[in-house]
Backbone as CSV, one residue per row, in Angstrom:
resi,resn,N_x,N_y,N_z,CA_x,CA_y,CA_z,C_x,C_y,C_z
1,ALA,0.845,-1.185,0.000,0.000,0.000,0.000,0.885,1.241,0.000
2,ALA,0.434,2.232,-0.672,1.177,3.492,-0.701,0.960,4.241,0.602
3,ASN,2.037,4.696,1.196,1.997,5.497,2.417,1.186,4.852,3.548
4,PRO,1.550,3.652,3.976,0.813,3.009,5.069,1.037,3.733,6.395
5,ASP,0.087,3.552,7.307,0.168,4.184,8.626,0.951,3.349,9.629
6,VAL,1.050,2.067,9.367,1.692,1.153,10.306,2.254,-0.038,9.530
7,LEU,3.281,-0.653,10.086,3.834,-1.877,9.519,3.532,-2.994,10.507
8,LEU,2.762,-3.982,10.079,2.377,-5.094,10.935,3.187,-6.318,10.536
9,LEU,3.941,-6.864,11.476,4.765,-8.042,11.223,4.180,-9.242,11.954
10,THR,3.873,-10.273,11.218,3.422,-11.530,11.821,4.383,-12.608,11.341
11,THR,5.545,-12.623,11.944,6.613,-13.499,11.478,7.467,-13.962,12.647
12,TYR,8.489,-14.700,12.322,9.416,-15.204,13.328,10.532,-14.202,13.589
13,ALA,11.373,-14.514,14.551,12.383,-13.564,15.023,13.369,-13.123,13.946
14,ARG,13.929,-14.041,13.178,14.952,-13.653,12.203,14.391,-12.713,11.130
15,PRO,13.260,-13.050,10.470,12.718,-12.094,9.498,12.286,-10.787,10.152
16,ALA,11.755,-10.864,11.370,11.352,-9.637,12.064,12.554,-8.732,12.276
17,ALA,13.670,-9.300,12.699,14.885,-8.510,12.919,15.344,-7.856,11.622
18,LEU,15.329,-8.605,10.539,15.755,-8.050,9.248,14.849,-6.907,8.798
19,ILE,13.543,-7.082,8.981,12.590,-6.052,8.554,12.720,-4.803,9.416
20,ILE,12.829,-4.969,10.728,12.978,-3.810,11.622,14.267,-3.067,11.306
21,LYS,15.331,-3.804,11.077,16.619,-3.189,10.741,16.518,-2.411,9.427
22,LYS,15.925,-3.018,8.415,15.796,-2.364,7.109,14.866,-1.154,7.205
23,ALA,13.801,-1.260,7.988,12.878,-0.132,8.152,13.614,1.070,8.732
24,GLN,14.468,0.824,9.725,15.226,1.930,10.301,16.201,2.507,9.278
25,GLU,16.871,1.641,8.539,17.817,2.104,7.518,17.133,2.969,6.464
26,LEU,15.876,2.638,6.152,15.124,3.385,5.140,14.431,4.621,5.709
27,GLY,14.588,4.848,7.013,13.996,6.025,7.633,12.531,5.880,8.005
28,TRP,12.052,4.659,8.114,10.658,4.417,8.520,10.466,4.966,9.924
29,ASN,9.481,5.860,10.097,9.260,6.469,11.411,7.843,6.259,11.922
30,LYS,7.119,5.379,11.284,5.756,5.068,11.727,5.801,3.806,12.591
31,PRO,4.714,3.533,13.294,4.717,2.366,14.188,4.941,1.047,13.447
32,ILE,5.638,0.165,14.134,5.794,-1.222,13.702,5.182,-2.074,14.809
33,VAL,4.221,-2.910,14.445,3.583,-3.800,15.408,4.068,-5.208,15.109
34,LEU,4.707,-5.803,16.088,5.238,-7.157,15.959,4.295,-8.108,16.681
35,ALA,3.696,-9.013,15.929,2.721,-9.939,16.498,3.226,-11.373,16.366
36,VAL,2.468,-12.281,16.863,2.712,-13.718,16.836,3.889,-14.059,17.736
37,ASN,4.978,-14.580,17.205,6.048,-15.020,18.098,7.426,-14.595,17.616
38,GLY,7.540,-13.369,17.246,8.836,-12.863,16.822,9.723,-12.434,17.971
39,THR,9.263,-12.599,19.207,10.001,-12.051,20.337,10.231,-13.059,21.459
40,ALA,10.542,-14.277,21.127,10.800,-15.261,22.178,11.922,-14.796,23.096
41,ASP,12.878,-14.089,22.549,13.981,-13.539,23.327,14.206,-12.108,22.848
42,LEU,13.610,-11.161,23.548,13.659,-9.762,23.125,15.084,-9.229,23.074
43,LYS,15.911,-9.606,24.038,17.307,-9.149,24.029,18.024,-9.621,22.768
44,GLN,17.755,-10.864,22.380,18.383,-11.402,21.170,17.857,-10.690,19.930
45,LEU,16.569,-10.372,19.910,15.993,-9.654,18.772,16.657,-8.290,18.611
46,VAL,16.820,-7.568,19.709,17.476,-6.258,19.663,18.920,-6.421,19.199
47,GLU,19.586,-7.441,19.704,20.971,-7.700,19.299,21.054,-8.006,17.799
48,ASN,20.097,-8.774,17.291,20.091,-9.117,15.867,19.844,-7.895,14.987
49,VAL,19.017,-6.975,15.466,18.779,-5.739,14.712,20.027,-4.866,14.767
50,GLY,20.698,-4.876,15.919,21.956,-4.151,16.047,21.836,-2.734,16.549
51,ASN,20.625,-2.285,16.821,20.448,-0.909,17.276,19.156,-0.808,18.067
52,LYS,19.269,-0.585,19.373,18.056,-0.520,20.190,17.185,0.672,19.833
53,ASP,17.759,1.700,19.210,16.958,2.852,18.792,15.932,2.477,17.727
54,ALA,16.165,1.390,17.013,15.214,0.931,15.997,13.891,0.504,16.628
55,PHE,13.875,0.321,17.948,12.678,-0.150,18.641,11.879,0.973,19.301
56,LYS,12.235,2.220,19.043,11.544,3.343,19.686,10.068,3.418,19.318
57,ASN,9.685,2.919,18.156,8.291,2.980,17.720,7.791,1.576,17.361
58,VAL,8.324,0.565,18.067,7.921,-0.820,17.849,7.036,-1.254,19.012
59,TYR,5.915,-1.850,18.671,4.966,-2.337,19.668,4.865,-3.849,19.516
60,ILE,4.894,-4.539,20.636,4.913,-5.997,20.609,3.644,-6.529,21.247
61,GLN,2.949,-7.376,20.515,1.712,-7.992,20.988,2.000,-9.451,21.266
62,GLU,1.760,-9.882,22.473,1.983,-11.274,22.849,0.694,-11.861,23.400
63,VAL,0.473,-13.126,23.138,-0.659,-13.841,23.705,-0.071,-14.880,24.654
64,LEU,-0.182,-14.604,25.936,0.415,-15.474,26.948,-0.615,-15.824,28.014
65,ALA,-0.511,-17.010,28.576,-1.401,-17.416,29.657,-1.077,-16.674,30.948
66,ASP,0.158,-16.229,31.064,0.612,-15.523,32.255,1.946,-14.863,31.900
67,VAL,2.373,-13.959,32.722,3.676,-13.343,32.494,4.757,-14.399,32.721
68,PRO,5.904,-14.281,32.052,6.971,-15.254,32.283,7.307,-15.355,33.772
69,GLY,7.297,-16.573,34.281,7.560,-16.806,35.694,6.339,-16.636,36.574
70,GLY,5.162,-16.350,35.967,3.936,-16.146,36.732,3.436,-17.430,37.378
71,SER,2.525,-17.283,38.325,2.063,-18.421,39.128,1.333,-19.485,38.309
72,LYS,0.659,-19.100,37.224,-0.070,-20.085,36.424,0.869,-21.053,35.711
73,LEU,2.093,-20.637,35.510,3.048,-21.461,34.764,4.201,-21.975,35.625
74,THR,4.107,-21.792,36.932,5.191,-22.188,37.836,5.571,-23.652,37.668
75,TRP,4.572,-24.513,37.528,4.853,-25.946,37.419,5.721,-26.256,36.201
76,VAL,5.509,-25.520,35.105,6.299,-25.773,33.900,7.730,-25.278,34.100
77,TYR,7.869,-24.089,34.679,9.208,-23.555,34.941,9.980,-24.458,35.902
78,ASP,9.301,-24.951,36.938,9.956,-25.843,37.900,10.425,-27.136,37.227
79,MET,9.578,-27.696,36.360,9.939,-28.913,35.651,11.144,-28.660,34.740
80,TYR,11.159,-27.523,34.069,12.267,-27.157,33.179,13.568,-27.032,33.971
81,LYS,13.498,-26.341,35.102,14.696,-26.138,35.925,15.232,-27.457,36.467
82,GLN,14.328,-28.374,36.794,14.759,-29.678,37.298,15.388,-30.514,36.181
83,ALA,14.801,-30.476,34.994,15.293,-31.293,33.880,16.553,-30.716,33.240
84,TYR,16.665,-29.390,33.219,17.786,-28.729,32.537,18.418,-27.660,33.427
85,PRO,18.990,-28.038,34.565,19.501,-27.035,35.505,20.590,-26.138,34.914
86,ASP,21.478,-26.691,34.103,22.554,-25.876,33.524,22.006,-24.848,32.546
87,LEU,21.082,-25.275,31.696,20.487,-24.364,30.723,19.606,-23.326,31.416
88,ALA,18.832,-23.757,32.412,17.932,-22.849,33.122,18.690,-21.758,33.865
89,ALA,19.947,-22.017,34.211,20.753,-21.041,34.950,21.344,-19.964,34.047
90,LYS,21.277,-20.152,32.735,21.862,-19.178,31.807,20.965,-17.956,31.673
91,PRO,21.559,-16.796,31.420,20.758,-15.588,31.201,19.802,-15.783,30.022
92,GLY,18.589,-15.295,30.171,17.605,-15.398,29.105,16.876,-16.727,29.042
93,HIS,17.133,-17.594,30.026,16.467,-18.895,30.051,15.663,-19.019,31.323
94,PRO,14.540,-19.623,31.279,13.879,-20.097,30.081,13.302,-18.936,29.281
95,GLN,13.142,-19.145,27.992,12.600,-18.098,27.138,11.085,-17.998,27.300
96,THR,10.532,-16.931,26.801,9.114,-16.625,26.974,8.192,-17.758,26.558
97,TYR,8.460,-18.381,25.427,7.527,-19.374,24.904,7.802,-20.794,25.366
98,MET,8.824,-20.998,26.164,9.160,-22.336,26.627,7.970,-23.047,27.272
99,PRO,7.186,-22.399,28.135,6.078,-23.115,28.771,5.030,-23.624,27.791
100,TYR,4.972,-23.059,26.606,3.937,-23.442,25.655,4.367,-24.606,24.773
101,GLY,5.625,-24.974,24.807,6.100,-26.110,24.034,6.141,-27.399,24.832
102,LEU,6.415,-27.291,26.135,6.560,-28.497,26.950,5.265,-29.296,27.117
103,PRO,4.134,-28.689,27.494,2.919,-29.498,27.672,2.477,-30.244,26.410
104,PRO,2.499,-29.617,25.212,2.141,-30.399,24.023,3.118,-31.551,23.770
105,ALA,4.403,-31.309,24.005,5.385,-32.381,23.831,5.118,-33.506,24.824
106,MET,4.755,-33.144,26.046,4.438,-34.152,27.055,3.226,-34.975,26.627
107,ALA,2.226,-34.322,26.036,1.031,-35.032,25.575,1.395,-36.063,24.510
108,VAL,2.276,-35.695,23.595,2.701,-36.627,22.543,3.468,-37.799,23.148
109,VAL,4.401,-37.508,24.051,5.177,-38.579,24.692,4.254,-39.521,25.453
110,ASN,3.313,-38.967,26.221,2.387,-39.806,26.985,1.505,-40.645,26.067
111,ALA,1.076,-40.080,24.942,0.258,-40.835,23.987,1.059,-41.974,23.374
112,LEU,2.318,-41.722,23.049,3.166,-42.782,22.494,3.385,-43.900,23.515
113,LYS,3.568,-43.520,24.777,3.726,-44.536,25.827,2.448,-45.357,25.973
114,ALA,1.294,-44.668,25.969,0.009,-45.346,26.132,-0.313,-46.238,24.936
115,ALA,0.201,-45.901,23.762,-0.056,-46.698,22.558,0.685,-48.028,22.587
116,GLY,1.640,-48.161,23.489,2.332,-49.436,23.653,3.547,-49.594,22.762
117,PRO,4.182,-50.771,22.844,5.440,-50.991,22.128,5.283,-51.068,20.602
118,GLN,4.078,-51.276,20.117,3.813,-51.310,18.670,2.784,-50.228,18.337
119,PRO,3.156,-48.959,18.447,2.167,-47.900,18.230,1.700,-47.842,16.773
120,THR,0.434,-47.559,16.627,-0.139,-47.298,15.308,-0.781,-45.924,15.360
121,ARG,-1.109,-45.407,14.220,-1.785,-44.105,14.177,-3.057,-44.140,15.018
122,GLU,-3.819,-45.208,14.875,-5.085,-45.327,15.594,-4.863,-45.355,17.108
123,LYS,-3.855,-46.107,17.555,-3.576,-46.197,18.993,-3.122,-44.850,19.559
124,VAL,-2.283,-44.155,18.824,-1.794,-42.850,19.297,-2.943,-41.851,19.334
125,LEU,-3.759,-41.820,18.283,-4.906,-40.903,18.270,-5.872,-41.211,19.403
126,ALA,-6.116,-42.484,19.650,-7.010,-42.864,20.749,-6.437,-42.406,22.087
127,ALA,-5.136,-42.522,22.248,-4.497,-42.095,23.497,-4.546,-40.583,23.665
128,LEU,-4.552,-39.849,22.566,-4.609,-38.386,22.644,-6.007,-37.865,22.954
129,GLU,-7.023,-38.668,22.690,-8.403,-38.194,22.887,-8.825,-38.167,24.319
């Protein structure tokens, strides 16, 4: 569109970083709204862009069940810290979206276990229901 009022990004972190960086280089001074999951690690996103000033007019929309480390997700963070103590101790870990990947993975693992030693599509689907 000619002369848009806003730039809406619904992409992953690497393309988002490239677009934000290029927008700043081109002198874009209108709002940039970053949606979906381009910000799993905001510090890394800023580092990838290379200039924190590029974020002066960037707005980030996240859909989260709770704030990172919030009480609704404590059980997931605790499980992560127990399973991966070295990784959990690093700066920036666990990342924002980590709690949303573990429960679905657990569901798949549990369904495969319930399907038995000779899993079939039907057995796994039945276990997931």
